[in-house]
N, C-alpha and C positions, 0 to 999 in steps of 0.2 A: 224157210226159217229153221236152220239146222239146230239152233239152241233149243227150240221148243220140241223138235223131233227127238232130241236126246232125252228130254225130260219125260216125254210120253212113253219111252221105252225103258224107263227105270223098273227095276224089280219091285215087286209088291212091298209095301212098307209094313213092318211089324210094329204095331203101336202097343204102348203100355195099356193093359185092360181098361183102366179108367179113362183113357183118352177116347175110347170108342163111344163113351157115353157122356163126355163132358169136357174134354180138353186137358185141364190141369189135374194131374193125379197125384197121389202120395206114394212116396217110396222111402223106405227106412234103410239106414246103415248104422254101424256101430258108433260113429262119431256125431252124426247129426241127422236131422229129419227134414227133408226139403221136398217141396212140391216139384214134380218133374214128369214129363212125358218121356218114356224111355226112347233114346235115339235108335233109328233103324241102322243096324250095323252094316248092311250091304249097300246103302244108297243115300247117305247124307249128301246135301247139295255140294259141299266142298269136295267130297270123295268122288262123286259121280263124274266130275269134270277132270279128266286126266291131264289135259293139255291147256296151257294158258290161252285165253282168247286172243291175246296179242303176243304170241310167242315170237313173231317176227318183228316186233316193235319193242326194242329194249327200253325206251323211255317210258312207254305206257305200262309195260310189265313191271318196271321199277315202282311206278306210282301205285299200281294195284297192290304190290307187296307192302309198300309203305302204309297204305290205308288199312290193309288187313292187320298189320301189327298194331296200329292205333286202336282199331275196333276190338281186337282180342284183349286189349288191356284197358278198355274204357270203363268197365264196371264189373260187377260180380256175376252177371248173367251170361249164359252161353248165347253168342250172337252168330248170325249167319255171315259167313265170310267167303263164299265162293266167288269166282271172278265175275260171273254174270250179275250177281247182286251188287257187288262193289262198283261195277261199271255203271250201274244206274245212277249212282250219286256222282261219280266222276264225270260222266257225260253231262249230267245236269249242271255241274259246277265248272264246266270247261276244263276238267282235269286238274283243278286246284285241290290238292289233297286236304289241306286244312279246312277249306269251305265244305268239302264233301263230308269230312268227319264231324264238323259242327252241325250240319244238317241232319246227319244220322243220329247224333246224340240228342238233338231236339225232338226228333221223332220218337226215339226210345223213351225219352222223358214223358212225352205226351201219352204214350202207351202205358207207362208206369202209373201216371196220374189218373188215367181214364181207361182202364182195361176193357170196360164194357163196349167201347167204341171200336174194338179191334177183334179180328177173327181169332178164335182160340179153340176151335173144335174141328174134327175131321170133316171133309167135304160133304159126306153123306148127310150130316146134320143140316146143311144149308140147301138140300135138294128141293124141298118144298118151296123155299124162298126163291130160289133161282127159277123154278118152274112157274112162278107167277108172271114171268116175262115182263118185268118192269124195266130191267136193265140188261143189256147184252151188247156184244161187239159184232159188227158186220163182218162178213167173210172176205171183203175186198177193201183195199186201202183207197184213200182219196188221191187226188191228182198230185199231191205233194208227198205221197208215200206214208201218210199218217193213218193210224188205226182210227176207226170211227166208233165211238162208244155212245150208244143210244140209251136215253132215259125217257121212257114213256110215262111221264108223271101223271097223266090222266088215267092210267091203268092202276094207279096206286089205290089200295083199299086201306084207309086209315084204321079200320076196325081190326085188321089182322097184321098190319105192318107198323113197326116203330121207327123212330129216327135212327136208332142204332142198327136196325135191320138194313136200312138203306146204306148206312156206312159200311156194313159188312159186304153188301153187294158190290159197292164201289171197290172195296179192297180186293175182293176175289177176282174181279175182272181186270183191275189194274195190275195185279200180280201176273195174270195171264199175258197181258199186253207187254209188260216190261221184261218178260223173259225172252227178249228178242232184241238184238242190237239195232236192227233197222228202226224199230219203234223208239228205242232210247235216243237215237240220233235225230229222227224226224219229228217225233212228238205224237200227241193224241188230240183228236177232235171230239168234243162232247156235244152231241146233238140232243137238245132238250125239246121233246115234243110235248106241248102243253094241251093238246087236244083232250077235252073232257076233264080238264083240271078242276077239282072241286074246292070250294072255299073251306071245307072241313080240313083239307090238307094244310092249311095255314096254322093249324094247331102245333105243327112241328116247329114253327118259327119262334121258338122261345129264345130269350137271350143266351141261355146256356147252350142250347143245341147249335145256335148260329156260331157262337164263339168257338166251340170245340170242332164243329164240322169245318169251319173256315180255317182253323189252325191246321187241321189234318190235311186239308186240300193244299194249303200253302207249302207244306213240308214234303209232299209227294215228290219223289225224284224224277220229275218229268221236265225236261228242258223247255219244250214248247207245248203249251196247252191252250186251245181256243174253245169257247163256248158259243154255240149257234142255236138260237131259240126260234122254234117254228110253231105255228098254230097257236100263237099267244092270244091273250084276251085282256079285258079290263081287270079280271082277277089277278092275272100275272102282274099287271102294272102295280097293283096294290102290294103284292108280295115283294116286288123289286124295291118299292119305296121303303119297305121295312129292312130288307137285306142290305141294300147298297151302303149305308153308313158304316157297317161293320166289316165289309169285305175289304180285302187288301187292294192296294192300287193296281197291282199286277193282274188280279182277277177282273177288276172293273174294266181295265183297258182291253181285255181279251174277250169280252162279251159282245155278240152281234145279234141283233133282232131282225128276223126276216119275215115274220108273220106267215103268209102263204105265198110269198114272192119267191118262187123256185129259181128264177133266173139269178136273183140275188144270192141265194144259197149256192147255186152251181158256180158262181164266180169265185167262191172260196174253196169249194170241195170238188167241183166237177160233177158229172152225171153218172159215170160208169160204175161207181161203187154204191150208188143209192138206188133203192127200189122205187117203183112207180109211185108209191105214196108221197114221195118227195120229188116227183118229177124226173126221177132217174131211169136208167135202163137196166138195172140189175134185178130183173124179175118183178113179179107182182106179189105183194104180201111178204110176210116174214115166215121163214121156215124155222120156228123156234127150236124144234128138236135138233136140227142140224147146227144151229147157232150155239145152243147150250152144250152140244157135244164137244165143241172146241175146248171148253173148260173141263168137262167131266173126263175127257181123255187124259187129263193131267192129274187125276185123283191121287195117285201115289206121291206125286210131287207136293201137292197141298198137304197131305197127311204127314209128310216128312218135315215140313217147315213150321208147323204150329208150335213146336216146343221152344223155338227161339224167342227170347224175351220172357219166358216163363221158367225155364230150367236154370237153376243156379249151378255155378261151377262146383266141382266135387268138394273143394276145401272150404266152401262158404257155409257159415252157420245160418240155418234157415230163420232162426229167431230174429236176426237182424232185419229181415223183410217180412215179419209176421203180419204187419198191417197191410202190406201190399197184397199178400195172398188172401188175407181176410176180406179185403175190398173186392178182389177178383171173384171170390166165392159168393160174396153178397150180391154183386152185380149179376151173376148168373142166376142166383135164386130169385132176384127181383124180376129179371127178364122172364123167367119161367112163370112167376105169379101173374105178371102182366099179360102173358100170352094166354094163360088159362082164363083170366078175366075177360079178355077180348073174345076168346072162343065161346065163353058163356054168353056174352052180349050178342054175338052173332046167332047163337042157337035160339035165344029169346026172340030176336027179330024174325 
């Protein structure tokens, strides 16, 4: 995966001091005052990539340039426009520039309306969350060349994790997977392991959480995504009954239930990439340190991209977006209060 290797060897990112403790920081100038994370001068995503991904394909190169121009002029925020990022949406939309731009704008709007559902802090902030080993990507691809994204929902502790925490985990790992053209073209398999799933986790299934989570999933620039559910139970059936009416038709049609029928699972994914827990031949148990290192090795890349969608262009008056930044700050404060409350409840127990 040459694209990921290039990202792993980026120079260290120099963040605005406030970004080290909370993502969106404040920066003053003579004309206006806007929230910003200072860009890293030596390694922004667009600058790091010296050569077009499709330098030998004039048609695709032209489409990348066309989409870049549309995105750069779509709103007042600084947006990510490197080839690898733009190709996610172009691959997802069969290289239809207009559809790719519309999908991106819808995702930008969702982030604008619900900033608490999106990653906005340096990777180190999410280290504890990642080390809970609820979600991770296997180190081998399935038989169709797709990355396998495992969600061990039974390992979820509702007392210390929120619905937005899960959304952040999804976003971090999807970012890792999609920084690779092979995954953009082949797609992603989501393996949902329901072993040990608790009825308490159904507290997440509020109408608001389902609506926003489903909208974000629908807008991810993934051309092919399948969901394979294993170790399910009666509790899962109850959860599905709640979820299915609000899920998109596309997601509904891509869900497969296997229970503990590994032959059924292998018919879709093969055995070579799966560990023995799922009847596969890829070792016994999960090496969480090794799996999580796949993502931590790209720390400089993650710290580089958090400013996109939060940093305003230099000429823009911050007051025009005062409500947005106020809401973003409120969501962070609310998350911090909820975490402190949960930590207190755990201590009491």
